[in-house]
N, CA, C and O atoms as a DFTB+ gen file, in Angstrom:
732 C
 N C O
     1  1      22.937     130.214      84.307
     2  2      22.606     131.505      83.720
     3  2      21.198     131.439      83.147
     4  3      20.772     130.422      82.599
     5  1      20.489     132.556      83.290
     6  2      19.169     132.691      82.693
     7  2      19.272     133.712      81.570
     8  3      20.077     134.641      81.643
     9  1      18.463     133.544      80.534
    10  2      18.568     134.402      79.351
    11  2      17.232     135.064      79.048
    12  3      16.175     134.440      79.143
    13  1      17.302     136.341      78.681
    14  2      16.192     137.091      78.103
    15  2      16.661     137.516      76.722
    16  3      17.810     137.928      76.568
    17  1      15.795     137.425      75.705
    18  2      16.258     137.756      74.360
    19  2      15.136     138.222      73.463
    20  3      13.969     137.867      73.633
    21  1      15.537     139.038      72.497
    22  2      14.698     139.415      71.365
    23  2      15.577     139.238      70.132
    24  3      16.711     138.773      70.240
    25  1      15.061     139.604      68.968
    26  2      15.886     139.532      67.761
    27  2      17.032     140.542      67.817
    28  3      18.013     140.400      67.087
    29  1      16.919     141.568      68.682
    30  2      17.887     142.660      68.701
    31  2      18.764     142.718      69.954
    32  3      19.689     143.528      70.011
    33  1      18.496     141.875      70.959
    34  2      19.244     141.965      72.210
    35  2      19.174     140.642      72.962
    36  3      18.132     139.987      72.996
    37  1      20.302     140.256      73.565
    38  2      20.334     139.079      74.440
    39  2      20.977     139.478      75.754
    40  3      22.035     140.106      75.771
    41  1      20.324     139.106      76.873
    42  2      20.792     139.438      78.212
    43  2      20.920     138.144      79.005
    44  3      20.001     137.325      79.016
    45  1      22.065     137.956      79.672
    46  2      22.268     136.800      80.536
    47  2      22.385     137.270      81.981
    48  3      23.028     138.280      82.267
    49  1      21.753     136.522      82.892
    50  2      21.706     136.872      84.309
    51  2      22.119     135.651      85.126
    52  3      21.759     134.522      84.794
    53  1      22.881     135.887      86.202
    54  2      23.293     134.803      87.095
    55  2      22.668     135.058      88.469
    56  3      23.230     135.812      89.263
    57  1      21.511     134.442      88.765
    58  2      20.833     134.684      90.047
    59  2      21.698     134.378      91.269
    60  3      21.630     135.089      92.271
    61  1      22.512     133.322      91.189
    62  2      23.315     132.896      92.340
    63  2      24.387     133.917      92.718
    64  3      24.899     133.891      93.837
    65  1      24.728     134.815      91.792
    66  2      25.762     135.823      92.041
    67  2      25.137     137.212      92.113
    68  3      25.516     138.116      91.367
    69  1      24.182     137.369      93.015
    70  2      23.579     138.681      93.227
    71  2      22.730     139.175      92.081
    72  3      22.576     140.383      91.901
    73  1      22.174     138.261      91.298
    74  2      21.379     138.615      90.115
    75  2      22.204     139.444      89.134
    76  3      21.690     140.354      88.484
    77  1      23.486     139.114      89.039
    78  2      24.421     139.793      88.131
    79  2      23.941     139.670      86.695
    80  3      23.595     138.579      86.243
    81  1      23.919     140.791      85.975
    82  2      23.746     140.757      84.528
    83  2      25.142     140.536      83.964
    84  3      25.983     141.434      83.993
    85  1      25.378     139.344      83.457
    86  2      26.730     138.963      83.048
    87  2      27.027     139.239      81.581
    88  3      28.192     139.318      81.188
    89  1      25.988     139.387      80.769
    90  2      26.204     139.609      79.343
    91  2      25.077     140.445      78.771
    92  3      23.911     140.282      79.131
    93  1      25.450     141.345      77.874
    94  2      24.497     142.226      77.193
    95  2      24.970     142.367      75.748
    96  3      25.852     143.169      75.442
    97  1      24.359     141.565      74.864
    98  2      24.752     141.559      73.449
    99  2      23.788     142.412      72.648
   100  3      22.573     142.265      72.779
   101  1      24.322     143.310      71.811
   102  2      23.527     144.177      70.945
   103  2      23.458     143.612      69.530
   104  3      24.134     142.628      69.228
   105  1      22.654     144.215      68.659
   106  2      22.400     143.654      67.328
   107  2      23.652     143.379      66.495
   108  3      23.671     142.428      65.715
   109  1      24.682     144.185      66.646
   110  2      25.889     143.971      65.843
   111  2      26.779     142.888      66.451
   112  3      27.931     142.721      66.050
   113  1      26.228     142.147      67.434
   114  2      26.913     141.069      68.145
   115  2      28.110     141.564      68.952
   116  3      29.072     140.830      69.179
   117  1      28.034     142.797      69.372
   118  2      29.066     143.359      70.232
   119  2      28.649     143.159      71.682
   120  3      27.525     143.484      72.064
   121  1      29.548     142.630      72.476
   122  2      29.315     142.486      73.910
   123  2      29.567     143.843      74.562
   124  3      30.651     144.409      74.422
   125  1      28.566     144.366      75.276
   126  2      28.670     145.687      75.885
   127  2      29.228     145.663      77.304
   128  3      29.618     146.708      77.825
   129  1      29.274     144.487      77.944
   130  2      29.753     144.410      79.321
   131  2      31.124     143.763      79.388
   132  3      31.470     142.902      78.578
   133  1      31.889     144.196      80.365
   134  2      33.224     143.666      80.589
   135  2      33.145     142.158      80.787
   136  3      32.407     141.673      81.644
   137  1      33.905     141.426      79.992
   138  2      33.895     139.969      80.044
   139  2      35.219     139.384      80.521
   140  3      35.400     138.167      80.499
   141  1      36.127     140.223      80.944
   142  2      37.421     139.750      81.450
   143  2      37.438     139.953      82.957
   144  3      38.048     140.898      83.457
   145  1      36.768     139.063      83.677
   146  2      36.667     139.268      85.122
   147  2      38.025     139.224      85.814
   148  3      38.961     138.576      85.346
   149  1      38.108     139.930      86.942
   150  2      39.327     139.891      87.748
   151  2      39.616     138.470      88.199
   152  3      40.767     138.035      88.238
   153  1      38.550     137.754      88.540
   154  2      38.648     136.366      88.990
   155  2      37.482     135.585      88.372
   156  3      36.494     136.187      87.951
   157  1      37.585     134.272      88.313
   158  2      36.464     133.484      87.780
   159  2      35.203     133.668      88.634
   160  3      35.283     133.979      89.823
   161  1      34.048     133.469      88.010
   162  2      32.801     133.506      88.768
   163  2      32.866     132.478      89.888
   164  3      33.255     131.333      89.660
   165  1      32.490     132.878      91.090
   166  2      32.500     131.968      92.240
   167  2      31.564     132.520      93.298
   168  3      31.232     133.705      93.303
   169  1      31.144     131.637      94.195
   170  2      30.285     132.061      95.300
   171  2      30.974     133.167      96.082
   172  3      32.199     133.197      96.206
   173  1      30.159     134.074      96.606
   174  2      30.660     135.182      97.405
   175  2      30.257     134.947      98.849
   176  3      29.370     134.140      99.127
   177  1      30.907     135.650      99.771
   178  2      30.465     135.556     101.160
   179  2      30.187     136.952     101.700
   180  3      30.448     137.949     101.028
   181  1      29.664     137.015     102.900
   182  2      29.206     138.283     103.467
   183  2      30.313     139.249     103.838
   184  3      30.048     140.432     104.053
   185  1      31.550     138.774     103.918
   186  2      32.619     139.663     104.369
   187  2      33.651     139.985     103.292
   188  3      34.549     140.788     103.543
   189  1      33.557     139.394     102.113
   190  2      34.596     139.605     101.107
   191  2      34.530     141.008     100.510
   192  3      33.466     141.620     100.430
   193  1      35.684     141.494     100.097
   194  2      35.769     142.778      99.413
   195  2      35.304     142.609      97.971
   196  3      35.417     141.522      97.404
   197  1      34.791     143.663      97.386
   198  2      34.319     143.614      96.010
   199  2      35.443     143.168      95.070
   200  3      35.208     142.402      94.135
   201  1      36.660     143.649      95.322
   202  2      37.802     143.310      94.475
   203  2      38.145     141.822      94.531
   204  3      38.854     141.329      93.653
   205  1      37.663     141.095      95.536
   206  2      37.911     139.664      95.640
   207  2      36.979     138.869      94.726
   208  3      37.154     137.663      94.550
   209  1      35.989     139.552      94.145
   210  2      35.058     138.903      93.229
   211  2      35.488     139.105      91.787
   212  3      36.625     139.488      91.513
   213  1      34.579     138.846      90.879
   214  2      34.901     138.903      89.454
   215  2      34.932     140.316      88.897
   216  3      35.637     140.566      87.920
   217  1      34.177     141.266      89.497
   218  2      34.142     142.666      89.044
   219  2      33.889     142.778      87.540
   220  3      34.642     143.439      86.826
   221  1      32.838     142.135      87.072
   222  2      32.461     142.209      85.660
   223  2      30.943     142.310      85.581
   224  3      30.256     142.167      86.592
   225  1      30.422     142.554      84.390
   226  2      28.973     142.630      84.214
   227  2      28.362     143.790      84.968
   228  3      29.001     144.827      85.150
   229  1      27.111     143.617      85.412
   230  2      26.397     144.656      86.170
   231  2      25.957     144.060      87.502
   232  3      25.207     143.085      87.542
   233  1      26.433     144.659      88.587
   234  2      26.030     144.288      89.940
   235  2      25.187     145.403      90.544
   236  3      25.163     146.523      90.034
   237  1      24.502     145.089      91.627
   238  2      23.697     146.059      92.375
   239  2      24.394     146.373      93.692
   240  3      24.785     145.462      94.422
   241  1      24.551     147.648      93.995
   242  2      25.127     148.079      95.272
   243  2      24.005     148.662      96.131
   244  3      23.454     149.716      95.814
   245  1      23.679     147.978      97.201
   246  2      22.635     148.435      98.119
   247  2      22.786     147.664      99.426
   248  3      22.966     146.450      99.332
   249  1      22.736     148.197     100.578
   250  2      22.278     149.535     100.957
   251  2      23.372     150.597     100.989
   252  3      23.143     151.698     101.489
   253  1      24.567     150.284     100.459
   254  2      25.632     151.271     100.386
   255  2      26.545     150.911      99.225
   256  3      26.464     149.809      98.684
   257  1      27.409     151.835      98.845
   258  2      28.372     151.560      97.788
   259  2      29.736     151.261      98.401
   260  3      30.393     150.293      98.018
   261  1      30.150     152.072      99.328
   262  2      31.415     151.826     100.034
   263  2      31.119     151.255     101.407
   264  3      30.058     151.507     101.979
   265  1      32.057     150.488     101.931
   266  2      31.906     150.035     103.303
   267  2      31.879     151.250     104.220
   268  3      32.630     152.203     104.011
   269  1      31.021     151.224     105.231
   270  2      30.919     152.378     106.122
   271  2      30.269     151.966     107.443
   272  3      29.783     150.846     107.600
   273  1      30.280     152.896     108.372
   274  2      29.599     152.709     109.654
   275  2      28.607     153.841     109.842
   276  3      28.919     155.005     109.590
   277  1      27.423     153.492     110.281
   278  2      26.410     154.478     110.651
   279  2      25.976     154.099     112.055
   280  3      25.373     153.048     112.271
   281  1      26.290     154.966     113.005
   282  2      26.033     154.630     114.409
   283  2      26.863     153.414     114.768
   284  3      28.075     153.400     114.551
   285  1      26.221     152.397     115.313
   286  2      26.930     151.173     115.695
   287  2      26.869     150.099     114.605
   288  3      27.415     149.009     114.776
   289  1      26.207     150.405     113.491
   290  2      26.066     149.426     112.407
   291  2      27.200     149.554     111.394
   292  3      27.610     150.661     111.045
   293  1      27.699     148.413     110.927
   294  2      28.732     148.362     109.898
   295  2      28.130     147.813     108.622
   296  3      27.447     146.789     108.636
   297  1      28.386     148.500     107.515
   298  2      27.845     148.097     106.221
   299  2      28.986     147.665     105.309
   300  3      30.016     148.337     105.249
   301  1      28.817     146.548     104.595
   302  2      29.917     146.002     103.794
   303  2      30.171     146.769     102.503
   304  3      29.291     147.453     101.980
   305  1      31.392     146.638     102.007
   306  2      31.823     147.217     100.745
   307  2      30.874     146.814      99.620
   308  3      30.623     145.625      99.427
   309  1      30.355     147.761      98.894
   310  2      29.417     147.561      97.787
   311  2      28.082     146.957      98.230
   312  3      27.302     146.503      97.392
   313  1      27.815     146.947      99.531
   314  2      26.517     146.518     100.027
   315  2      26.325     145.017     100.120
   316  3      27.265     144.239      99.957
   317  1      25.085     144.627     100.387
   318  2      24.716     143.228     100.611
   319  2      24.462     142.451      99.319
   320  3      24.923     141.320      99.165
   321  1      23.734     143.059      98.403
   322  2      23.029     142.285      97.388
   323  2      23.886     141.739      96.260
   324  3      23.477     140.764      95.629
   325  1      25.049     142.304      95.965
   326  2      25.901     141.738      94.908
   327  2      26.484     140.395      95.333
   328  3      26.946     139.619      94.497
   329  1      26.461     140.125      96.629
   330  2      27.150     138.947      97.161
   331  2      26.220     137.821      97.589
   332  3      26.697     136.781      98.043
   333  1      24.907     137.997      97.458
   334  2      23.992     136.949      97.924
   335  2      23.173     136.375      96.768
   336  3      22.907     137.070      95.787
   337  1      22.775     135.108      96.884
   338  2      21.932     134.505      95.835
   339  2      20.546     135.138      95.818
   340  3      20.005     135.502      96.861
   341  1      19.986     135.262      94.633
   342  2      18.622     135.749      94.445
   343  2      17.734     134.589      94.035
   344  3      18.192     133.643      93.395
   345  1      16.476     134.662      94.401
   346  2      15.473     133.746      93.874
   347  2      15.084     134.294      92.499
   348  3      15.204     135.495      92.255
   349  1      14.623     133.426      91.605
   350  2      14.208     133.894      90.283
   351  2      12.933     133.192      89.861
   352  3      12.662     132.055      90.249
   353  1      12.156     133.906      89.053
   354  2      10.939     133.331      88.483
   355  2      10.606     134.084      87.199
   356  3      11.004     135.234      87.010
   357  1       9.879     133.420      86.339
   358  2       9.401     134.056      85.112
   359  2       7.998     134.582      85.360
   360  3       7.181     133.929      86.009
   361  1       7.729     135.767      84.839
   362  2       6.397     136.359      84.872
   363  2       6.107     136.804      83.441
   364  3       6.428     137.928      83.056
   365  1       5.499     135.918      82.659
   366  2       5.343     136.184      81.229
   367  2       6.720     136.227      80.592
   368  3       7.508     135.292      80.740
   369  1       7.013     137.316      79.879
   370  2       8.322     137.483      79.247
   371  2       9.357     138.088      80.188
   372  3      10.531     138.187      79.832
   373  1       8.937     138.492      81.376
   374  2       9.834     139.140      82.342
   375  2      10.553     138.109      83.208
   376  3      10.068     136.997      83.416
   377  1      11.715     138.506      83.704
   378  2      12.446     137.744      84.696
   379  2      12.419     138.553      85.981
   380  3      12.832     139.712      85.993
   381  1      11.935     137.951      87.069
   382  2      11.839     138.633      88.360
   383  2      12.810     137.951      89.319
   384  3      12.776     136.734      89.498
   385  1      13.681     138.762      89.936
   386  2      14.699     138.267      90.868
   387  2      14.532     139.003      92.185
   388  3      14.280     140.208      92.194
   389  1      14.672     138.289      93.308
   390  2      14.532     138.958      94.598
   391  2      15.395     138.286      95.662
   392  3      15.759     137.115      95.554
   393  1      15.711     139.075      96.700
   394  2      16.534     138.577      97.811
   395  2      16.294     139.466      99.023
   396  3      15.763     140.571      98.910
   397  1      16.700     138.956     100.190
   398  2      16.616     139.697     101.443
   399  2      18.025     140.031     101.912
   400  3      18.899     139.166     101.962
   401  1      18.231     141.301     102.255
   402  2      19.538     141.742     102.718
   403  2      19.850     141.227     104.110
   404  3      18.981     140.678     104.788
   405  1      21.102     141.406     104.535
   406  2      21.503     140.938     105.864
   407  2      21.969     142.059     106.775
   408  3      21.955     141.886     107.993
   409  1      22.384     143.210     106.236
   410  2      22.843     144.285     107.125
   411  2      21.702     145.210     107.533
   412  3      21.792     145.897     108.550
   413  1      20.642     145.229     106.754
   414  2      19.422     145.975     107.067
   415  2      18.228     145.114     106.671
   416  3      18.351     144.240     105.813
   417  1      17.071     145.356     107.291
   418  2      15.886     144.561     106.935
   419  2      15.266     145.041     105.614
   420  3      14.207     145.668     105.602
   421  1      15.944     144.735     104.512
   422  2      15.493     145.170     103.196
   423  2      15.226     143.978     102.293
   424  3      15.998     143.020     102.260
   425  1      14.123     144.052     101.560
   426  2      13.785     143.075     100.524
   427  2      13.921     143.810      99.196
   428  3      13.303     144.855      98.992
   429  1      14.735     143.260      98.292
   430  2      15.050     143.911      97.022
   431  2      14.558     143.037      95.883
   432  3      14.831     141.837      95.846
   433  1      13.832     143.645      94.952
   434  2      13.326     142.926      93.782
   435  2      13.748     143.655      92.524
   436  3      13.680     144.882      92.447
   437  1      14.184     142.886      91.541
   438  2      14.594     143.425      90.249
   439  2      13.814     142.690      89.175
   440  3      13.831     141.461      89.117
   441  1      13.124     143.451      88.319
   442  2      12.348     142.882      87.209
   443  2      13.024     143.299      85.911
   444  3      13.216     144.487      85.654
   445  1      13.384     142.312      85.095
   446  2      14.057     142.570      83.827
   447  2      13.173     142.130      82.673
   448  3      12.524     141.085      82.730
   449  1      13.157     142.946      81.624
   450  2      12.446     142.569      80.411
   451  2      13.203     143.139      79.218
   452  3      13.824     144.199      79.301
   453  1      13.137     142.421      78.124
   454  2      13.741     142.867      76.880
   455  2      12.614     143.253      75.942
   456  3      11.711     142.464      75.667
   457  1      12.687     144.482      75.460
   458  2      11.702     145.005      74.509
   459  2      12.481     145.523      73.308
   460  3      13.069     146.603      73.361
   461  1      12.483     144.755      72.230
   462  2      13.277     145.141      71.060
   463  2      14.753     145.154      71.415
   464  3      15.313     144.138      71.825
   465  1      15.389     146.333      71.253
   466  2      16.810     146.439      71.568
   467  2      17.051     147.123      72.923
   468  3      18.124     147.680      73.154
   469  1      16.065     147.082      73.807
   470  2      16.182     147.730      75.120
   471  2      16.009     146.739      76.264
   472  3      15.148     145.860      76.235
   473  1      16.852     146.914      77.265
   474  2      16.689     146.184      78.517
   475  2      15.948     147.109      79.470
   476  3      16.436     148.191      79.794
   477  1      14.797     146.697      79.908
   478  2      13.997     147.475      80.858
   479  2      14.204     146.865      82.241
   480  3      14.099     145.651      82.416
   481  1      14.497     147.714      83.217
   482  2      14.742     147.260      84.581
   483  2      13.862     148.049      85.525
   484  3      13.849     149.279      85.486
   485  1      13.126     147.351      86.373
   486  2      12.295     147.992      87.394
   487  2      12.691     147.422      88.747
   488  3      12.901     146.217      88.885
   489  1      12.791     148.287      89.734
   490  2      13.223     147.886      91.063
   491  2      12.136     148.160      92.093
   492  3      11.384     149.128      91.982
   493  1      12.066     147.283      93.104
   494  2      11.224     147.501      94.274
   495  2      12.095     147.222      95.491
   496  3      12.722     146.166      95.584
   497  1      12.133     148.162      96.415
   498  2      12.854     147.985      97.668
   499  2      11.848     148.152      98.790
   500  3      11.146     149.161      98.864
   501  1      11.781     147.150      99.669
   502  2      10.809     147.191     100.767
   503  2      11.533     147.020     102.090
   504  3      12.332     146.099     102.258
   505  1      11.252     147.906     103.017
   506  2      11.765     147.800     104.380
   507  2      10.884     146.783     105.099
   508  3       9.683     147.004     105.258
   509  1      11.473     145.670     105.534
   510  2      10.710     144.620     106.213
   511  2      10.785     144.758     107.730
   512  3      10.239     143.931     108.462
   513  1      11.463     145.806     108.199
   514  2      11.579     146.044     109.642
   515  2      10.497     146.980     110.143
   516  3       9.528     147.265     109.440
   517  1      10.674     147.453     111.366
   518  2       9.677     148.326     111.990
   519  2      10.138     149.775     112.094
   520  3       9.333     150.658     112.387
   521  1      11.431     150.032     111.857
   522  2      11.969     151.394     111.935
   523  2      12.493     151.825     110.572
   524  3      12.830     150.990     109.733
   525  1      12.557     153.120     110.362
   526  2      13.123     153.658     109.122
   527  2      14.604     153.279     109.043
   528  3      15.288     153.220     110.065
   529  1      15.091     153.026     107.838
   530  2      16.501     152.690     107.644
   531  2      17.080     153.520     106.500
   532  3      16.389     153.794     105.518
   533  1      18.358     153.924     106.627
   534  2      19.006     154.649     105.534
   535  2      19.505     153.661     104.487
   536  3      19.850     152.525     104.815
   537  1      19.544     154.093     103.226
   538  2      20.121     153.242     102.189
   539  2      20.574     154.116     101.026
   540  3      20.144     155.259     100.867
   541  1      21.442     153.545     100.235
   542  2      21.917     154.147      99.002
   543  2      21.937     153.033      97.974
   544  3      22.382     151.927      98.280
   545  1      21.467     153.294      96.764
   546  2      21.478     152.302      95.697
   547  2      22.309     152.817      94.534
   548  3      22.287     154.008      94.222
   549  1      23.036     151.919      93.900
   550  2      23.752     152.242      92.676
   551  2      23.890     150.986      91.842
   552  3      24.243     149.924      92.356
   553  1      23.614     151.108      90.562
   554  2      23.994     150.038      89.646
   555  2      25.508     150.121      89.504
   556  3      26.083     151.206      89.595
   557  1      26.156     148.980      89.282
   558  2      27.615     148.952      89.182
   559  2      27.996     148.223      87.893
   560  3      28.387     147.057      87.927
   561  1      27.877     148.930      86.734
   562  2      28.205     148.274      85.473
   563  2      29.694     148.319      85.160
   564  3      30.379     149.297      85.462
   565  1      30.173     147.264      84.561
   566  2      31.517     147.226      83.996
   567  2      31.360     147.155      82.490
   568  3      31.098     146.085      81.941
   569  1      31.518     148.291      81.815
   570  2      31.305     148.337      80.377
   571  2      32.571     147.967      79.601
   572  3      33.686     148.247      80.042
   573  1      32.389     147.348      78.462
   574  2      33.484     147.055      77.532
   575  2      33.654     148.305      76.673
   576  3      32.928     148.488      75.696
   577  1      34.594     149.152      77.024
   578  2      34.765     150.446      76.373
   579  2      35.825     150.342      75.281
   580  3      36.885     149.746      75.473
   581  1      35.512     150.933      74.138
   582  2      36.440     150.961      73.020
   583  2      36.698     152.396      72.602
   584  3      35.922     153.291      72.938
   585  1      37.769     152.622      71.879
   586  2      38.099     153.950      71.381
   587  2      36.906     154.506      70.615
   588  3      36.316     153.821      69.780
   589  1      36.560     155.748      70.908
   590  2      35.436     156.398      70.246
   591  2      34.156     156.356      71.059
   592  3      33.222     157.102      70.765
   593  1      34.084     155.493      72.089
   594  2      32.906     155.459      72.951
   595  2      32.842     156.751      73.757
   596  3      33.868     157.388      73.997
   597  1      31.643     157.137      74.174
   598  2      31.465     158.376      74.924
   599  2      30.460     158.169      76.045
   600  3      29.576     157.317      75.951
   601  1      30.599     158.951      77.100
   602  2      29.617     159.002      78.179
   603  2      28.769     160.235      77.926
   604  3      29.297     161.343      77.828
   605  1      27.460     160.053      77.818
   606  2      26.553     161.155      77.541
   607  2      25.676     161.373      78.762
   608  3      24.964     160.469      79.201
   609  1      25.737     162.581      79.304
   610  2      24.921     162.953      80.457
   611  2      23.995     164.096      80.057
   612  3      24.243     164.758      79.049
   613  1      22.938     164.343      80.819
   614  2      22.020     165.442      80.493
   615  2      22.750     166.789      80.456
   616  3      23.751     166.963      81.150
   617  1      22.263     167.737      79.660
   618  2      22.903     169.054      79.558
   619  2      23.012     169.798      80.897
   620  3      23.848     170.690      81.041
   621  1      22.184     169.442      81.860
   622  2      22.227     170.113      83.162
   623  2      23.474     169.763      83.974
   624  3      23.790     170.450      84.945
   625  1      24.181     168.710      83.588
   626  2      25.396     168.306      84.313
   627  2      26.570     169.149      83.813
   628  3      26.943     169.072      82.642
   629  1      27.147     169.952      84.707
   630  2      28.263     170.829      84.352
   631  2      29.576     170.369      84.964
   632  3      30.645     170.840      84.574
   633  1      29.499     169.442      85.930
   634  2      30.703     169.001      86.618
   635  2      30.503     167.580      87.114
   636  3      29.399     167.203      87.507
   637  1      31.582     166.782      87.097
   638  2      31.572     165.441      87.675
   639  2      32.743     165.334      88.640
   640  3      33.761     166.005      88.477
   641  1      32.586     164.482      89.645
   642  2      33.617     164.311      90.658
   643  2      34.103     162.868      90.635
   644  3      33.301     161.935      90.588
   645  1      35.404     162.693      90.666
   646  2      36.007     161.364      90.644
   647  2      35.767     160.670      91.979
   648  3      36.070     161.220      93.038
   649  1      35.219     159.457      91.918
   650  2      35.136     158.603      93.099
   651  2      36.282     157.601      93.054
   652  3      36.960     157.355      94.051
   653  1      36.481     157.025      91.857
   654  2      37.580     156.097      91.634
   655  2      37.969     156.163      90.168
   656  3      37.108     156.297      89.299
   657  1      39.228     156.072      89.899
   658  2      39.734     156.023      88.541
   659  2      40.937     155.085      88.524
   660  3      41.913     155.306      89.241
   661  1      40.865     154.038      87.705
   662  2      41.969     153.077      87.625
   663  2      43.273     153.809      87.329
   664  3      43.359     154.609      86.397
   665  1      44.278     153.520      88.135
   666  2      45.598     154.141      88.010
   667  2      45.521     155.671      88.065
   668  3      46.407     156.356      87.556
   669  1      44.452     156.208      88.690
   670  2      44.243     157.662      88.845
   671  2      44.264     158.414      87.514
   672  3      44.702     159.564      87.457
   673  1      43.790     157.764      86.438
   674  2      43.783     158.413      85.113
   675  2      42.989     159.707      85.115
   676  3      43.330     160.648      84.399
   677  1      41.927     159.762      85.919
   678  2      41.133     160.993      86.001
   679  2      41.420     161.777      87.274
   680  3      40.693     162.712      87.609
   681  1      42.470     161.399      87.978
   682  2      42.834     162.105      89.197
   683  2      42.425     161.341      90.435
   684  3      41.824     160.269      90.366
   685  1      42.766     161.921      91.567
   686  2      42.489     161.302      92.864
   687  2      41.010     161.427      93.214
   688  3      40.314     162.286      92.673
   689  1      40.526     160.574      94.118
   690  2      39.138     160.708      94.571
   691  2      38.863     162.124      95.074
   692  3      39.665     162.701      95.808
   693  1      37.727     162.670      94.671
   694  2      37.339     164.018      95.080
   695  2      37.665     165.084      94.056
   696  3      37.197     166.216      94.182
   697  1      38.457     164.755      93.040
   698  2      38.806     165.760      92.030
   699  2      37.592     166.049      91.157
   700  3      36.941     165.128      90.663
   701  1      37.292     167.328      90.968
   702  2      36.164     167.756      90.142
   703  2      36.653     168.064      88.726
   704  3      37.744     168.600      88.535
   705  1      35.831     167.719      87.745
   706  2      36.131     167.998      86.335
   707  2      34.938     168.718      85.719
   708  3      33.788     168.404      86.027
   709  1      35.215     169.680      84.851
   710  2      34.120     170.291      84.098
   711  2      33.590     169.239      83.133
   712  3      34.327     168.352      82.701
   713  1      32.323     169.342      82.803
   714  2      31.695     168.384      81.909
   715  2      30.985     169.137      80.816
   716  3      30.373     170.160      81.124
   717  1      31.011     168.731      79.592
   718  2      31.369     167.408      79.123
   719  2      32.824     167.260      78.683
   720  3      33.200     166.185      78.217
   721  1      33.641     168.274      78.810
   722  2      35.018     168.166      78.340
   723  2      35.986     168.162      79.505
   724  3      35.954     169.048      80.359
   725  1      36.842     167.160      79.533
   726  2      37.862     167.066      80.569
   727  2      39.060     166.337      80.000
   728  3      38.973     165.711      78.944
   729  1      40.157     166.417      80.688
   730  2      41.354     165.675      80.293
   731  2      41.666     164.663      81.367
   732  3      42.638     163.918      81.249
């Protein structure tokens, strides 16, 4: 594990596991990320399902979130990058992590820095091939949620749609809810 820290925040990263952010501690010493993984941390392979991994911390989903097919190409569940080792280096106070995808010719770089009580993240995605390629990116955080916590979205958001909800607590995939109030 590699660590970035200030007096107000500590961040731990595991380059070998897709540059996973495994821990995010705030000033009150509260861990903000899920620390009860489905399975112990272990090497991943190119064909495993996301659920076969630890499903904790923050992973990167790219070039897709769900497994899918586009034309004759097949893209793995949650993409390439959560499952492959990243190279890492220090650049001053920053941590720079990068890797090359396997389902598309993509080079992905993530730069992390801690400034006071904030984690700053900058991304660079470069197509290393000769033709245009489709992609979708999503951060995949597992937050340690407690009673009283809230999700705050911009006022322009009037509706959210369920993609997945454990035990269908928010309904089946595709169900729309008014925002910010829903049951």
